[in-house]
N, C-alpha and C positions, 0 to 999 in steps of 0.2 A: 639494433646494436648485435654485433658479432657474439655468439656465446661459445662456451667450451663445452665440448664432448668428452667424457671418459668412463671407462668401464666402472660402472656401480653408481653413475650420478643420479640415475632415478630412484636408486635404493637409497641413498643417505643425504638427497636433499633436504628432508624435512626430519632425518634421525634425531635431529636437537630436540626435537617436541617429542620424541617417545622416551628420551631420556630420563627417568625419575629423579624427582627433586631427592636430595640426600640429606641428612643432618651433617652438622660440623660440629665434629666434639672436640671440646677443649682438652689440651694433654697440659695440665699445669705443670708439669715437671719440666716440661721443655720451654715455658714460657721465659722472659728473660727482661727483669725490669719494668713487668706490666704496668707498674705506678706511671711509668713514664711511655706508655704505650701510643697513645695518642690515636687509636685505631688502627696501628700497623700490624700487620697479620701475615703469616706464615700459613699455606694450607698445603696440607702434606696429601698427596693422592693424585689420580687420574685425572688430568686437566680438563677434559671434557664433563665428566663427574662433577667436578669442583667449580666450573663456571657455572654449571645449572644450579648447584647449592648456593651459589652467590647471588644469583638473580633476586629472591625475594627481599635481600637487604640492599644491593647496590644497583639494582636495575635502574639507568638513567641517570647516576650519579658519578660516574667516573670521567675525569677529564681527559686523560692521557693513556693510552696503552702503548706499551713497547713489547714487542715479542720476538724471538729469536729462534723460527722452528728449525728441525733438521734441513739442511740444505740438500739433502738427497743426492749425497756424491757417491752413495754405495760403498762408503768407509765408516759411517756412522754405527751401525749396529741397531738400528732402531727397526721396530717390527709393528706392523697392522694390528691391533688388539681390541679394537670397539665392539661393543655387544651389538651386533646387527643382524638381525635375522635373515640371512640369504645364504643358500649353500653355497654362490660362488665366491663370497666375501670371507666365508667361515674356513675356506681352503686356504686364505691367506694369513689366518691367526696365527701367532707367535713364529712366523717365519721372517728373519733377519731380510731385511731389502738390499741386495747385492747391485754392484755395478752391472752386471749381465741380466739383471731380472727384466722382462720384456714388460711387466705390469706395474713398474716402481715408480712412473708419473701417476697411473691410475690410482695407487694405492696411496700415496701421498697426499694427491687432492681430496680422496675419501677421508683421509685423516684430518685434514685441514678444513674442508668445509662446514662440519658442523661446529666447530672451534670457531670458526670466524663469524659464523651467524650467533653464537651467543655474546661474543666479544661486541659484536654491533650492538645488541639489546643494552649492555652495560653502561655504553657510552652516553654522556650527556647530549640530550637532543640538538642543542641550539650552539655548541661549541665542543664538542667530542672530538678527538683525533687518534689515530691508530699509527704506529708506525711498525714497519714489519721488516726485518732484516734478512737478505736473500741474496744469492749468486747467481751465477747464469744458469745452473742446473734446473732451476724453475721458475727463474725471475718471468719469462713470459706467460708460463701457463697461471703462475699467481695474478699477474696482472690481470687477466681475462676472468678469474674467479672473483677476484675482488671488484671488477666491474660490475657484475652481476650480484654481488651481496652488498656492497656498499654503494653502489651507483656509480655509473660513470661518470657523471657530472660530478660527484662528489672527490674526484682524483686530484690531489692538491699538487702532486709532484713525484719525481721519481729523484732521489738524492743519491750521488755516487761518491763512496767513502774510501779512501785511502787506507789501505788495510797495513800498510808500512811495509809488506813482503810480497815476494812475487812467487806465483805457484803456475806450473803446467810449462815451465820453460824446456823441459826436456819431452814436451809431448809430439813435437813437429810443428806445433802450431803457435798461436799468440800467448805468451805467457799473460798472469791476471794480477793486478796489484791493487783491484778494486772490489768493493762487493756493492749492494746496492740497498736503500730503504723505499719502500713504497709506502706512502704517505696518502690517508684517505681522512677525509674529515665526515661527520655526522650529516652535514648538508652542505650546499653549494656557495652558502653565503660567507662561511667562514673564512676570516682573515688570520694569519699568523701572527703572533707577537714578534717584535724584535730582540736581536742579541746584544747583551751588554758590549760596550767597545773595548776594544784592546788598546795595548798601549802604542801600538802603530796609528791606531784610529785617533786616539789620543792628541799625539803631536800635531794634527792639524788644528787644534784648538790652542793657539799659542799667542791668538790677540785677546784684548779684554777691553771691555767698557763699563759703564757704569751698570750695565746690565749681567756681566759676567763674561765668561770666556767664550770666543767663537771661532768660528772659520768661516770662509766665504768662498762661494763661485760664481763664476760669471753669470750675468743676468740673461746672455743670448742662450737659448737653445741650441745645445751642439747635436751632432748627428747627421744624416742623409741631408741632400741637398735640396733646397728649395721647398724649405717648411711655409713659407708664406702662402704656398697654394692650399695647402692643408689646414691652414689655422688663421685665416686673414684678420680674426679680431686680436691676434696677438702681434700683428705686425703693425707698428705704429712709430711716431717720432717722438721722442722726448729730448731736452734740453740738458747738456753737460752744466758742469760749473761756472764755463766761459759764456754759457748763454747760446753754445752752437747746437745745430739740431743733430741728433743722432739715430740711426735705424739699425737693425739688429743685421749688420752687413758682416758675414764671415771673412776673416783674413784670405780665403782664395777670391772672394769678391762676389760672391752668391748670395741672393737675398733669403734670409733665415727667419726667425722670429724670436721674440722674447719668451720668458717661461711662463708669463701670466700675461692676462689683460690690461689695458692702462688702467681701469678703474681700481685693481688690486696695485699695481703700480704706484698709485697717487697715494693710496693708503699706505703704502709699505715707506714711501719717501716721508711722510708726516710722522712716522712711527719711528724714524730712524733706522730702518732695516737694508737700506740701498747704501752700497760704500761706493765712492769715486775713487780710481786709482788710475794713475798715468801709465801709458804702454806703448810701445812702438807700433807704428804700422807704417809700412811704405816709407821708412827712414824718417818719419815723422812721430813727434810724441802727440798723443792724443788720449782724452779722457775716456774711460771705460767704466760702465756700472757693474757691479758684483752685489750680490744677495748675501747677507750675514745669516748664519746658522749657529744658534748659541748651544752650548754644551749641556745645561741642566736639562735633565729629563731624557737626553736622545740617545736612541739606539739604532743599529741596522737593521736592515732587513736580510733575512738568512739567504745565503746562496745554497743551489743544488750541487755545488761540488763541496765537499767537505775533504780537503787534503791538508788542514791546518791541525789536525787533531792526532792526540798518541794512538798507535797504531796497535795490533794486536799483540806483538812482542812485548811492549811496556804492559799490557792488560796483564800477560801471563807472567812478569817478572812481579806485578804488584800483588798478583793473586800468592806468588808462591812466598814472598815475603809475609804475607800476612798468615802462612802456615808454615813458619820456620823453614823455608826453603824446599819444601816439599812439594812437586807436582801432584796436583789432586783433582784437576779438571782440566779438558782440551779445550780449547780456543775461547776463552772468555772475551766478553768483549769490553772495550775500555769505559770506564766510568764516567769520562768526558764525553763520551758519544750520547749516552742516555741523558746525561744531564743538559746538553744541548736539545735534544727532543722535548724535554720538559719544560724549558725555558720557552720554546719556540711556540708552545702549545697555544691555541687562541685565546686571549683574554688573559694570559698566564699568572695564577694567583698562589700566594704564599699558602694557601688553605686546599690546594687541588688533592684529588684521590689520584693515585696513579697506579697502575696495574701491570702484572708480567704474569703471564699464564706457561710460560717456558722459562722459568727462574734462573735454573741451570746453577751457577755458582753464585747467584744472588747480587750481581752487579747493580740492579736497577734498584734493590733496596739501599745498597751501598750510596749510589746516585743521589737517591733522595734526603739521605741523611746528610750528604756533602753539602747540598745546595741548602738545606735548613740550617746548617751551621754559617754558612758564608752569609746568609740574607737574615737570618731570625725567622726564617719561615716556620710554618705549621703543616706542611705537606704529610701526607699519609701513604703509607705503599701497601700493596696487597700483592704477594707473589705466591705464585703456585708451582709447585714440584713433585713429581713423582719419585717414590723411593727407586725404582728401577730394580728391585732384588729380583731373583729366578731361581730355578731348581739349582742352578751351579753356585749362586750367590745369594743364599737366604737371607743372610743379615745386613745385605745392601741396601743403604737408604742414604741417597744423594741429599734428600730434602733435609734430613735432620743431622747428617755428618759433614756437608760441604756447604747446602744452601745457609742453613740455621748457623753453623759453625762460622763461616765467613761474617757474617751481620754481626755477632757476637763479639769476635776479636777485632772489627773494624772499629765498633764502638770502644772498646779498651784502648785499641792503638791511637787512634784520632780524637778520642775527647768527644764523640758525639752525644748529646743529651737525647737518649732515644731507647727505646726498648720495643717490644713486640709481644705479641698473644701467639701461640703455635695452636692449630687446631688441624683434625684429621676428619677426612670424608668419611663419614659414617655411615648408618643405617639407611637403606632407600626408604622413602616416605610414598609407596606405592600401595595398594590393595593388599597383595600376596604377602608383604612382609608384615603388615599390620594385622593381617588374619593369623599371620604365625606367632604372633604375641610379641613381636619386637617394638615396643611403642616409645616414642620419644617422649620428652618431658613435655608438660602442659603449656610451659612458656614458648618452648620450640614448634610445637603445634600450631600455638596461636598466631604467632608470627607468620607462619606458611599460608593458613586459612585466610587470614587478611589479605596476604599477597594475591593469592586466588581472585580473591573476590574483588578487590581494589585495583590490581594489576602494578601496586608499588607498595614499597616498604613500610611497615609502620614506624614511622619516625619517633612517636611516644609509646615506649612499650612499659613505662611505669603504670599506665592504666588497665594493663591485664590484671583480671582478677578471677580466679579459679572458682572462688566461693559463689559469685554471681554471675559466673560464666562469660563476663564482658570482656571482649577483645580491644576493638577500637571502634572510631567512626571518622567517616569521611564522606564528603559529599551528602549530608543529610541522610546517611545509611549507618546503622550499627549493626557491628558484628558479634554474634554470640557464638561460643563453643561449649557444647555439653560434651564433655571429654576426661577420663583420667587415665594416667600412664600404667595403671594398674588392670590385667584384661578381666579379672574377677569383677570387679567395681565398674568397668568399663560396660560389661555385658547387661548390667541392670540400669543403665542409664538410656534414657529417652527424653525427648522433646514432648511433655504432656500441657494440659490446659492450663494447670497452676505455674508453671513456668512460663508458659506463654504469655499469660497475664502480666506476670512480674517483667518480664521483658518490655511488653507493650506500655506499661505504666512508667518503666525507667526512660524510654526512647520517647514518650509522647508521640509526635505526629510523625518521626522518622520512620523510615521504611526498615524493617528488622530482617539480617539474615542470620539464620541458624543452622548452624553444623552440629550433627548428632547421630547417634550410632542408629536411633530408631526414632518414629513419630506416631504418637497416639491421638494426634488430630486428623480430621478428614480434610479433603481439599477444600471444602466449604468453609470449616472454620478458619483456615490457613488464610483464604483470600477475604475472609471477614476481618481479619485481626492484622490484615497487611503484614504477613509474616511468609518470608520464603526459606524453604526447609532444604537444606543440602545433607543428602545421606552419606555418612563416612562408614566404611573406607569407599564404597561403590561411586556414587555419584561425584563425589568429591574429585575423581580425577578425570571426570569429561570436562573439566573446567581448564585443564591444561593447555587445549588448543586456542584458549581466548587471551591468553595471556602474552 
């Protein structure tokens, strides 16, 4: 498979592994109707750090991801700001990427790579799907990068979307009125869900019998000539209502084939799915067979050309309407676009988790709420957005003032029964931070060490018990954490013989893993008691590479 080379690739390819986990700290004052939040989450902070912070809770649980990253046009004012240890990359920090920047593609790919890798980890292994909006500026580069990260075999298609407005007409080249969505699944066996039928589709189902409304198509398979040679088992004679022998002969005279083999035809005849109608051929009336297709439960396959949705102008008008006529965000995406992405996700369910880590104006959250209202669904959204403040705009906070505000206003305007919890990326869960005395709560740290030990989130955090140091159990293994978020108390804590005996008594024959600042048992004692000791903060973080 061809691979894409760019400046910094060897430096950032595994950068996502070195990004420390962080806490996600509740900001209760910015919650909205939390009693109706249903797990909906707004995350304020850098999306690379936020995605890493989401892993312990959401790894392998997200059904559908939609992202709308910068298109890298040179007019967006974005800059590369990841904390990468490299002299070359450090020269890029804080520098806005302009049109004439000779490294603009390298910077963009270095920014996207670790984020795409973390997004890939968050997807459900059996049926996760990601949609990435992009235009011509980075489409070809993004396709090659995604082939490496998600797997070329997992490429599901390239959707062409009509934006509703033409750009670049005065450039001397071809104007553009389309952008794209690259679509990748978590595995190659994924099948997309169908779309609801439109009013135009429904008009076809204007016939009705005891089974319900139905449409019909001719039983002969249309298409290229001489299908008989391709599918000989589908070329056979059948008897019309007058007893005449009928073959799948096209009006042009060539031999074709039926849509299915004879055994299936005979079953469909018995079950009443074959409809005979008179038609004219060679100036004669003949009987011709058709197959009934019933309306109930029917959807249609998604097309790779999406030119039937509202464009960007409509999206901008809708957003201005929410904000009392004020323009607060450039180039929001249409709600209908993201609704369709959610609807065609594999085995689309009303309980899916939907993630957007470039949340912008909050369109993805809005789309989820609208779908839930339409079909009574229970979908959950997670949206991540940076404040994007700077030395020039210290108080700027897009996440709080645009993303959050749009969701609140949408709930009020459209009557959605929804709410959310608002969290902010907090302290790093790394050795340096812990040694400086910035300690997370027991519950937060307990969930984190469970994830490191088991590689998945703790489903039942009700069993966390600081008094007995118990965290949780999985695969015949019990996890314990000897810890306190008070530095003075923490310095006196250790795994001793008394605690080891109590853990062994509680866990019976299960394997025991203990996280603690110190251990007063020697290696022989630990082996005899079948206890694995992990030192915090030092040995703890060596586990990162395994998750």
